[in-house]
N, CA, C and O atoms as a GROMACS GRO file, in nm:
protein
  344
    1MET      N    1  -3.195  -0.396   0.080
    1MET     CA    2  -3.228  -0.294   0.168
    1MET      C    3  -3.102  -0.280   0.273
    1MET      O    4  -3.047  -0.378   0.325
    2ASN      N    5  -3.068  -0.147   0.295
    2ASN     CA    6  -2.960  -0.118   0.386
    2ASN      C    7  -3.003  -0.139   0.529
    2ASN      O    8  -3.108  -0.090   0.571
    3PRO      N    9  -2.923  -0.210   0.604
    3PRO     CA   10  -2.958  -0.217   0.754
    3PRO      C   11  -2.910  -0.085   0.828
    3PRO      O   12  -2.930  -0.074   0.949
    4TRP      N   13  -2.851   0.008   0.761
    4TRP     CA   14  -2.838   0.132   0.848
    4TRP      C   15  -2.944   0.221   0.823
    4TRP      O   16  -2.951   0.315   0.902
    5ILE      N   17  -3.027   0.216   0.735
    5ILE     CA   18  -3.146   0.321   0.699
    5ILE      C   19  -3.270   0.234   0.707
    5ILE      O   20  -3.285   0.128   0.646
    6ASN      N   21  -3.354   0.287   0.786
    6ASN     CA   22  -3.492   0.234   0.803
    6ASN      C   23  -3.592   0.316   0.716
    6ASN      O   24  -3.655   0.412   0.760
    7LEU      N   25  -3.602   0.270   0.586
    7LEU     CA   26  -3.689   0.349   0.486
    7LEU      C   27  -3.829   0.366   0.532
    7LEU      O   28  -3.884   0.474   0.506
    8ASN      N   29  -3.897   0.271   0.598
    8ASN     CA   30  -4.027   0.296   0.660
    8ASN      C   31  -4.026   0.419   0.752
    8ASN      O   32  -4.116   0.501   0.737
    9ALA      N   33  -3.946   0.438   0.832
    9ALA     CA   34  -3.930   0.545   0.934
    9ALA      C   35  -3.894   0.655   0.851
    9ALA      O   36  -3.950   0.762   0.876
   10LEU      N   37  -3.814   0.651   0.758
   10LEU     CA   38  -3.766   0.774   0.691
   10LEU      C   39  -3.875   0.852   0.611
   10LEU      O   40  -3.889   0.975   0.614
   11TRP      N   41  -3.962   0.750   0.530
   11TRP     CA   42  -4.074   0.818   0.456
   11TRP      C   43  -4.172   0.882   0.555
   11TRP      O   44  -4.231   0.985   0.522
   12LYS      N   45  -4.191   0.827   0.674
   12LYS     CA   46  -4.292   0.880   0.762
   12LYS      C   47  -4.241   1.012   0.822
   12LYS      O   48  -4.319   1.104   0.846
   13ILE      N   49  -4.110   1.020   0.847
   13ILE     CA   50  -4.038   1.156   0.880
   13ILE      C   51  -4.063   1.259   0.786
   13ILE      O   52  -4.110   1.368   0.818
   14ILE      N   53  -4.029   1.223   0.655
   14ILE     CA   54  -4.040   1.323   0.557
   14ILE      C   55  -4.191   1.373   0.525
   14ILE      O   56  -4.214   1.491   0.497
   15VAL      N   57  -4.286   1.280   0.530
   15VAL     CA   58  -4.420   1.314   0.510
   15VAL      C   59  -4.469   1.417   0.629
   15VAL      O   60  -4.528   1.523   0.604
   16VAL      N   61  -4.439   1.374   0.755
   16VAL     CA   62  -4.482   1.454   0.864
   16VAL      C   63  -4.413   1.584   0.863
   16VAL      O   64  -4.473   1.688   0.888
   17GLY      N   65  -4.282   1.578   0.834
   17GLY     CA   66  -4.210   1.708   0.822
   17GLY      C   67  -4.257   1.798   0.712
   17GLY      O   68  -4.251   1.919   0.732
   18LEU      N   69  -4.303   1.751   0.594
   18LEU     CA   70  -4.364   1.836   0.500
   18LEU      C   71  -4.503   1.894   0.539
   18LEU      O   72  -4.535   2.009   0.507
   19LEU      N   73  -4.582   1.813   0.605
   19LEU     CA   74  -4.715   1.843   0.643
   19LEU      C   75  -4.691   1.957   0.759
   19LEU      O   76  -4.743   2.068   0.750
   20ALA      N   77  -4.623   1.926   0.851
   20ALA     CA   78  -4.602   2.029   0.967
   20ALA      C   79  -4.513   2.143   0.939
   20ALA      O   80  -4.528   2.250   0.997
   21GLY      N   81  -4.418   2.124   0.847
   21GLY     CA   82  -4.321   2.220   0.825
   21GLY      C   83  -4.361   2.306   0.726
   21GLY      O   84  -4.306   2.417   0.726
   22ALA      N   85  -4.454   2.280   0.629
   22ALA     CA   86  -4.489   2.366   0.529
   22ALA      C   87  -4.635   2.369   0.505
   22ALA      O   88  -4.686   2.466   0.448
   23GLY      N   89  -4.707   2.265   0.546
   23GLY     CA   90  -4.844   2.260   0.532
   23GLY      C   91  -4.929   2.343   0.634
   23GLY      O   92  -5.033   2.400   0.602
   24LEU      N   93  -4.873   2.344   0.764
   24LEU     CA   94  -4.949   2.424   0.858
   24LEU      C   95  -4.924   2.576   0.832
   24LEU      O   96  -5.018   2.656   0.839
   25PRO      N   97  -4.796   2.615   0.802
   25PRO     CA   98  -4.783   2.758   0.773
   25PRO      C   99  -4.862   2.803   0.647
   25PRO      O  100  -4.912   2.916   0.640
   26ALA      N  101  -4.872   2.708   0.546
   26ALA     CA  102  -4.938   2.757   0.439
   26ALA      C  103  -5.081   2.749   0.461
   26ALA      O  104  -5.150   2.830   0.398
   27LEU      N  105  -5.141   2.663   0.542
   27LEU     CA  106  -5.278   2.669   0.583
   27LEU      C  107  -5.304   2.793   0.659
   27LEU      O  108  -5.405   2.857   0.630
   28PHE      N  109  -5.230   2.833   0.748
   28PHE     CA  110  -5.246   2.964   0.823
   28PHE      C  111  -5.246   3.083   0.722
   28PHE      O  112  -5.328   3.173   0.741
   29ALA      N  113  -5.167   3.090   0.626
   29ALA     CA  114  -5.149   3.186   0.520
   29ALA      C  115  -5.290   3.192   0.449
   29ALA      O  116  -5.344   3.302   0.429
   30VAL      N  117  -5.349   3.074   0.410
   30VAL     CA  118  -5.485   3.065   0.358
   30VAL      C  119  -5.581   3.142   0.433
   30VAL      O  120  -5.660   3.222   0.383
   31GLY      N  121  -5.569   3.112   0.564
   31GLY     CA  122  -5.672   3.188   0.673
   31GLY      C  123  -5.660   3.318   0.680
   31GLY      O  124  -5.761   3.386   0.696
   32VAL      N  125  -5.539   3.374   0.669
   32VAL     CA  126  -5.504   3.532   0.681
   32VAL      C  127  -5.558   3.573   0.551
   32VAL      O  128  -5.638   3.667   0.554
   33ARG      N  129  -5.531   3.523   0.443
   33ARG     CA  130  -5.579   3.564   0.306
   33ARG      C  131  -5.729   3.577   0.306
   33ARG      O  132  -5.782   3.681   0.266
   34ALA      N  133  -5.796   3.478   0.348
   34ALA     CA  134  -5.926   3.469   0.347
   34ALA      C  135  -6.013   3.580   0.426
   34ALA      O  136  -6.128   3.614   0.402
   35LEU      N  137  -5.920   3.630   0.534
   35LEU     CA  138  -5.983   3.733   0.601
   35LEU      C  139  -5.961   3.872   0.542
   35LEU      O  140  -6.027   3.970   0.576
   36ASN      N  141  -5.866   3.872   0.454
   36ASN     CA  142  -5.830   4.013   0.382
   36ASN      C  143  -5.848   3.997   0.245
   36ASN      O  144  -5.742   3.987   0.183
   37PRO      N  145  -5.959   3.992   0.175
   37PRO     CA  146  -5.985   3.968   0.031
   37PRO      C  147  -5.936   4.092  -0.038
   37PRO      O  148  -5.941   4.195   0.028
   38PRO      N  149  -5.890   4.097  -0.157
   38PRO     CA  150  -5.862   4.209  -0.235
   38PRO      C  151  -5.981   4.314  -0.268
   38PRO      O  152  -6.092   4.270  -0.294
   39ALA      N  153  -5.959   4.438  -0.266
   39ALA     CA  154  -6.064   4.525  -0.291
   39ALA      C  155  -6.095   4.526  -0.445
   39ALA      O  156  -6.006   4.547  -0.526
   40ARG      N  157  -6.209   4.505  -0.477
   40ARG     CA  158  -6.260   4.514  -0.613
   40ARG      C  159  -6.327   4.630  -0.648
   40ARG      O  160  -6.390   4.685  -0.558
   41ALA      N  161  -6.326   4.684  -0.771
   41ALA     CA  162  -6.400   4.802  -0.810
   41ALA      C  163  -6.556   4.788  -0.786
   41ALA      O  164  -6.613   4.689  -0.832
   42GLY      N  165  -6.617   4.870  -0.726
   42GLY     CA  166  -6.753   4.882  -0.695
   42GLY      C  167  -6.780   4.820  -0.565
   42GLY      O  168  -6.898   4.813  -0.531
   43GLU      N  169  -6.688   4.773  -0.483
   43GLU     CA  170  -6.715   4.713  -0.351
   43GLU      C  171  -6.674   4.804  -0.237
   43GLU      O  172  -6.555   4.837  -0.230
   44GLY      N  173  -6.753   4.844  -0.155
   44GLY     CA  174  -6.728   4.920  -0.045
   44GLY      C  175  -6.702   5.066  -0.091
   44GLY      O  176  -6.715   5.099  -0.209
   45THR      N  177  -6.668   5.149   0.001
   45THR     CA  178  -6.628   5.303  -0.029
   45THR      C  179  -6.498   5.319  -0.096
   45THR      O  180  -6.417   5.227  -0.092
   46ALA      N  181  -6.476   5.423  -0.155
   46ALA     CA  182  -6.353   5.450  -0.234
   46ALA      C  183  -6.232   5.470  -0.133
   46ALA      O  184  -6.118   5.436  -0.163
   47GLU      N  185  -6.267   5.528  -0.006
   47GLU     CA  186  -6.180   5.520   0.110
   47GLU      C  187  -6.122   5.407   0.152
   47GLU      O  188  -6.001   5.395   0.171
   48GLU      N  189  -6.231   5.294   0.175
   48GLU     CA  190  -6.187   5.162   0.209
   48GLU      C  191  -6.089   5.102   0.115
   48GLU      O  192  -5.983   5.050   0.151
   49ALA      N  193  -6.132   5.114  -0.016
   49ALA     CA  194  -6.052   5.045  -0.112
   49ALA      C  195  -5.916   5.103  -0.124
   49ALA      O  196  -5.819   5.031  -0.147
   50ALA      N  197  -5.905   5.237  -0.108
   50ALA     CA  198  -5.766   5.291  -0.114
   50ALA      C  199  -5.692   5.269   0.010
   50ALA      O  200  -5.570   5.271  -0.002
   51ALA      N  201  -5.744   5.245   0.138
   51ALA     CA  202  -5.683   5.206   0.251
   51ALA      C  203  -5.653   5.063   0.257
   51ALA      O  204  -5.569   5.026   0.338
   52GLY      N  205  -5.716   4.973   0.178
   52GLY     CA  206  -5.716   4.830   0.190
   52GLY      C  207  -5.781   4.779   0.291
   52GLY      O  208  -5.735   4.680   0.348
   53ARG      N  209  -5.902   4.839   0.332
   53ARG     CA  210  -5.978   4.785   0.450
   53ARG      C  211  -6.099   4.711   0.398
   53ARG      O  212  -6.206   4.724   0.456
   54ALA      N  213  -6.090   4.638   0.297
   54ALA     CA  214  -6.201   4.549   0.265
   54ALA      C  215  -6.229   4.449   0.355
   54ALA      O  216  -6.138   4.385   0.407
   55THR      N  217  -6.358   4.426   0.382
   55THR     CA  218  -6.390   4.322   0.483
   55THR      C  219  -6.421   4.183   0.412
   55THR      O  220  -6.472   4.177   0.300
   56ALA      N  221  -6.390   4.084   0.478
   56ALA     CA  222  -6.416   3.954   0.444
   56ALA      C  223  -6.571   3.922   0.440
   56ALA      O  224  -6.639   3.972   0.530
   57GLY      N  225  -6.623   3.855   0.358
   57GLY     CA  226  -6.754   3.797   0.374
   57GLY      C  227  -6.770   3.685   0.442
   57GLY      O  228  -6.670   3.623   0.479
   58PRO      N  229  -6.893   3.643   0.471
   58PRO     CA  230  -6.924   3.527   0.560
   58PRO      C  231  -6.847   3.400   0.528
   58PRO      O  232  -6.802   3.327   0.617
   59LEU      N  233  -6.831   3.373   0.389
   59LEU     CA  234  -6.756   3.254   0.342
   59LEU      C  235  -6.608   3.280   0.386
   59LEU      O  236  -6.551   3.193   0.452
   60GLY      N  237  -6.543   3.394   0.355
   60GLY     CA  238  -6.406   3.410   0.383
   60GLY      C  239  -6.394   3.394   0.543
   60GLY      O  240  -6.294   3.333   0.582
   61ARG      N  241  -6.472   3.436   0.627
   61ARG     CA  242  -6.458   3.420   0.767
   61ARG      C  243  -6.470   3.278   0.800
   61ARG      O  244  -6.390   3.234   0.882
   62ALA      N  245  -6.560   3.196   0.747
   62ALA     CA  246  -6.577   3.052   0.767
   62ALA      C  247  -6.453   2.984   0.727
   62ALA      O  248  -6.404   2.897   0.798
   63VAL      N  249  -6.400   3.019   0.617
   63VAL     CA  250  -6.280   2.951   0.562
   63VAL      C  251  -6.159   2.982   0.670
   63VAL      O  252  -6.090   2.889   0.710
   64ALA      N  253  -6.138   3.101   0.709
   64ALA     CA  254  -6.042   3.138   0.817
   64ALA      C  255  -6.053   3.076   0.938
   64ALA      O  256  -5.954   3.035   0.998
   65VAL      N  257  -6.200   3.063   0.991
   65VAL     CA  258  -6.196   2.983   1.113
   65VAL      C  259  -6.160   2.845   1.100
   65VAL      O  260  -6.099   2.789   1.191
   66VAL      N  261  -6.192   2.787   0.998
   66VAL     CA  262  -6.153   2.639   0.968
   66VAL      C  263  -6.013   2.627   0.966
   66VAL      O  264  -5.955   2.543   1.034
   67CYS      N  265  -5.950   2.715   0.885
   67CYS     CA  266  -5.800   2.700   0.870
   67CYS      C  267  -5.732   2.720   1.015
   67CYS      O  268  -5.640   2.648   1.056
   68PHE      N  269  -5.782   2.817   1.082
   68PHE     CA  270  -5.709   2.852   1.224
   68PHE      C  271  -5.742   2.742   1.325
   68PHE      O  272  -5.668   2.713   1.419
   69ALA      N  273  -5.856   2.685   1.299
   69ALA     CA  274  -5.899   2.580   1.395
   69ALA      C  275  -5.811   2.448   1.368
   69ALA      O  276  -5.782   2.374   1.461
   70VAL      N  277  -5.770   2.423   1.241
   70VAL     CA  278  -5.680   2.309   1.208
   70VAL      C  279  -5.550   2.329   1.259
   70VAL      O  280  -5.489   2.236   1.312
   71VAL      N  281  -5.500   2.452   1.247
   71VAL     CA  282  -5.367   2.484   1.293
   71VAL      C  283  -5.349   2.478   1.438
   71VAL      O  284  -5.249   2.427   1.489
   72LEU      N  285  -5.454   2.533   1.510
   72LEU     CA  286  -5.451   2.527   1.646
   72LEU      C  287  -5.465   2.376   1.712
   72LEU      O  288  -5.407   2.343   1.815
   73ALA      N  289  -5.546   2.296   1.638
   73ALA     CA  290  -5.565   2.146   1.672
   73ALA      C  291  -5.427   2.072   1.652
   73ALA      O  292  -5.383   1.989   1.731
   74ALA      N  293  -5.366   2.112   1.540
   74ALA     CA  294  -5.230   2.053   1.526
   74ALA      C  295  -5.127   2.096   1.622
   74ALA      O  296  -5.039   2.016   1.653
   75ILE      N  297  -5.129   2.216   1.672
   75ILE     CA  298  -5.035   2.262   1.765
   75ILE      C  299  -5.076   2.193   1.900
   75ILE      O  300  -4.987   2.145   1.970
   76GLY      N  301  -5.202   2.185   1.938
   76GLY     CA  302  -5.242   2.125   2.066
   76GLY      C  303  -5.212   1.978   2.069
   76GLY      O  304  -5.185   1.924   2.176
   77TRP      N  305  -5.216   1.910   1.953
   77TRP     CA  306  -5.183   1.770   1.932
   77TRP      C  307  -5.040   1.743   1.942
   77TRP      O  308  -4.999   1.636   1.987
   78GLY      N  309  -4.954   1.848   1.897
   78GLY     CA  310  -4.818   1.830   1.907
   78GLY      C  311  -4.760   1.845   2.049
   78GLY      O  312  -4.669   1.774   2.092
   79ILE      N  313  -4.828   1.954   2.127
   79ILE     CA  314  -4.797   1.961   2.280
   79ILE      C  315  -4.840   1.831   2.349
   79ILE      O  316  -4.768   1.771   2.429
   80PHE      N  317  -4.965   1.791   2.313
   80PHE     CA  318  -5.001   1.671   2.376
   80PHE      C  319  -4.902   1.549   2.368
   80PHE      O  320  -4.869   1.480   2.464
   81ILE      N  321  -4.859   1.534   2.240
   81ILE     CA  322  -4.773   1.409   2.214
   81ILE      C  323  -4.634   1.442   2.282
   81ILE      O  324  -4.568   1.343   2.317
   82ILE      N  325  -4.585   1.556   2.304
   82ILE     CA  326  -4.474   1.597   2.362
   82ILE      C  327  -4.473   1.574   2.509
   82ILE      O  328  -4.383   1.514   2.568
   83VAL      N  329  -4.581   1.626   2.566
   83VAL     CA  330  -4.599   1.604   2.714
   83VAL      C  331  -4.631   1.459   2.756
   83VAL      O  332  -4.585   1.416   2.861
   84ASN      N  333  -4.705   1.386   2.680
   84ASN     CA  334  -4.726   1.239   2.728
   84ASN      C  335  -4.628   1.144   2.677
   84ASN      O  336  -4.618   1.035   2.732
   85HIS      N  337  -4.559   1.171   2.582
   85HIS     CA  338  -4.460   1.087   2.543
   85HIS      C  339  -4.314   1.112   2.548
   85HIS      O  340  -4.228   1.039   2.500
   86GLY      N  341  -4.294   1.232   2.616
   86GLY     CA  342  -4.158   1.281   2.631
   86GLY      C  343  -4.104   1.250   2.747
   86GLY      O  344  -3.989   1.286   2.773
   0.00000   0.00000   0.00000
């Protein structure tokens, strides 16, 4: 082991960085995508399909709420950590 590099701390930083840096934006994107499903043939009116105004069903809304709640909780936790330990 190299005394200059703390491998235990390094892998923790990498994991948290990947989760917060890529995971939260990806989860937010899943939530946005769940709110705006693609228009399928036979669903809604022709004008809604042409304008891209298809509405999300109850499952899509539930998925979006969960995704946004997790992202907001992570943001709140980050602020809490900064305020109390900074």
